[in-house]
C-alpha positions in Angstrom: 154.2 104.2 90.8 153.6 107.7 92.2 151.0 108.4 89.5 149.3 105.1 90.3 149.0 105.8 94.0 147.7 109.3 93.3 145.1 107.9 91.0 143.9 105.5 93.6 143.8 108.3 96.2 141.6 110.4 93.9 139.3 107.5 93.2 139.0 106.8 96.9 138.1 110.4 97.7 135.6 110.4 94.9 134.0 107.2 96.2 133.9 108.5 99.7 132.3 111.7 98.7 129.7 110.1 96.5 126.2 110.9 97.6 124.3 107.9 99.0 120.5 108.0 99.4 118.3 105.4 101.0 114.9 104.5 99.7 112.3 102.4 101.5 109.0 101.3 99.9 107.0 98.8 98.1 104.1 98.3 95.6 102.0 96.1 93.4 103.2 93.2 91.3 101.6 91.5 88.3 103.4 88.5 87.0 102.8 85.9 84.2 104.3 82.4 84.3 104.6 80.9 80.8 105.2 77.2 80.5 105.0 76.0 76.9 101.6 77.2 75.6 100.1 77.6 79.1 100.1 81.0 80.9 99.1 81.7 84.5 98.7 85.2 85.9 99.7 86.0 89.5 99.3 89.2 91.6 101.0 90.3 94.8 103.2 93.0 96.4 106.8 93.8 97.1 108.6 95.7 99.8 112.2 96.5 100.6 115.1 98.9 100.7 117.3 100.4 98.1 120.4 102.6 97.9 121.2 105.3 95.3 124.9 106.0 94.8 125.8 109.1 92.7 128.2 108.2 89.9 128.0 111.4 87.8 125.6 114.3 87.4 122.2 112.7 86.8 123.5 109.1 87.0 123.2 106.8 90.0 123.8 103.2 90.8 120.8 101.7 92.6 121.2 98.3 94.3 118.5 97.0 96.7 117.0 94.0 98.5 113.2 93.3 98.2 110.8 90.7 99.4 107.8 89.8 97.2 104.7 87.6 97.4 102.7 86.3 94.5 99.4 84.5 94.4 97.5 82.9 91.5 94.1 81.3 91.5 92.2 79.1 89.0 88.6 78.2 89.9 86.1 76.1 88.0 82.6 74.8 88.6 80.2 72.6 86.7 76.7 71.2 87.3 75.7 67.8 85.9 72.2 66.4 86.4 71.8 68.7 89.4 75.0 67.7 91.0 77.4 70.6 91.6 81.2 70.2 91.4 83.9 72.8 91.9 87.6 73.0 92.1 90.2 75.7 92.9 93.9 75.7 92.5 95.9 78.3 94.4 99.6 78.9 94.0 101.6 81.1 96.5 105.2 82.1 96.1 107.7 84.1 98.1 110.8 85.7 96.6 113.9 87.7 97.5 115.2 89.9 94.8 118.5 91.8 94.5 118.3 94.4 91.7 121.3 96.4 90.5 120.0 99.3 88.3 121.5 102.3 86.6 119.3 105.3 87.1 119.6 108.4 84.9 117.4 111.4 85.5 116.7 115.0 84.6 115.8 117.7 87.1 112.7 119.4 85.8 112.1 121.6 88.9 115.2 122.0 91.2 114.4 120.4 94.6 110.8 119.5 93.6 110.7 117.3 90.5 113.1 114.9 88.9 112.2 112.5 86.0 114.3 109.4 85.5 114.7 106.1 83.6 116.3 103.0 85.0 117.4 99.5 84.0 119.6 96.6 84.8 119.7 93.0 86.0 118.2 91.5 89.2 119.1 88.2 90.9 116.0 86.4 92.3 115.6 83.5 94.6 112.3 81.7 95.3 112.0 81.1 99.0 108.8 79.1 98.8 106.3 77.8 96.2 103.3 75.9 97.2 100.1 74.8 95.4 96.9 74.1 97.2 94.1 72.1 95.4 90.6 71.9 96.7 87.5 70.4 95.3 83.9 69.7 96.2 81.2 67.4 94.7 77.7 67.5 96.0 78.9 69.2 99.2 81.7 66.8 99.9 85.3 67.8 99.3 88.9 67.9 100.4 92.2 69.8 100.1 95.7 68.8 99.2 99.0 70.7 99.3 102.0 70.4 97.1 105.5 71.9 97.6 106.7 72.8 94.1 110.3 73.1 95.1 110.9 70.3 97.5 108.5 67.5 96.3 110.2 64.4 95.1 110.8 64.6 91.4 110.2 68.3 91.2 111.9 70.1 88.3 110.9 73.6 89.4 114.1 75.6 90.2 114.3 78.6 92.6 116.9 80.8 90.8 116.2 83.4 88.2 117.9 86.4 86.6 115.7 89.2 85.6 116.4 91.9 83.0 114.2 95.0 83.1 113.7 98.7 83.4 111.2 101.4 83.9 110.5 105.1 84.5 109.9 107.1 87.6 109.6 110.5 89.2 111.1 111.9 92.5 108.9 114.5 94.2 110.5 117.0 96.6 113.4 114.6 97.0 111.2 112.7 99.5 108.8 110.5 97.5 109.6 108.3 94.5 106.9 106.8 92.2 108.1 104.2 89.6 106.7 101.7 87.2 108.7 99.0 85.4 108.9 95.6 83.7 111.1 92.6 84.3 111.7 89.4 82.3 113.2 86.2 83.7 115.8 84.9 81.3 116.4 81.6 83.0 114.4 78.4 82.3 112.8 77.7 85.7 112.0 74.1 84.6 115.1 71.8 84.8 113.5 69.1 82.7 114.0 68.8 78.9 110.3 68.6 78.2 109.2 72.2 78.6 110.5 75.8 79.1 109.2 78.0 82.0 109.7 81.7 82.3 108.3 84.4 84.5 107.8 88.1 83.5 105.8 90.9 84.9 105.3 94.6 85.7 105.3 96.5 88.9 104.1 99.9 90.3 105.6 101.3 93.5 106.1 104.1 95.9 109.2 104.7 98.0 110.2 107.2 100.6 113.7 108.8 100.2 116.0 109.6 103.1 
């Protein structure tokens, strides 16, 4: 019993003395939605906060919370017998993402340059997904909106689990530049007719405190 209590005390001291570093930043997102044989590309940005907890020399645990926005557009136009017709479909989505990564790095120049790799799972929730369709024929047109999550009969689900990783560099222990890739392992379409996955890459910059 005494050894058990001593072990707990040592772990508590180690946990309390672990170095915690905050990062705040954001960056560019490029995401592809694949549904059956159909692919749609979306672009956007993300921003949020992360924490880096030292576990061992060179190894950190890096949870965070990030907001992201994605927009995709598909525009078409035709002209038949001098009559012009056009259509545009725009999809906008908003997400909250909770990554939990392991980060392992090597210090190349003490206090100036650290190179690292990271990887792990991320929990993601779609806050909003809406599609706007607009069209014009001979100067006459209209617009309609569709809520992909809340519309009656919708099979589009908001939850996803991402698996990914990437590489990065810390500069002067103040600036972090990273690039990575994530793949959504859950089927976002609850129907039995098709399978829908999202995957994409990101490039970001964070400030370390």
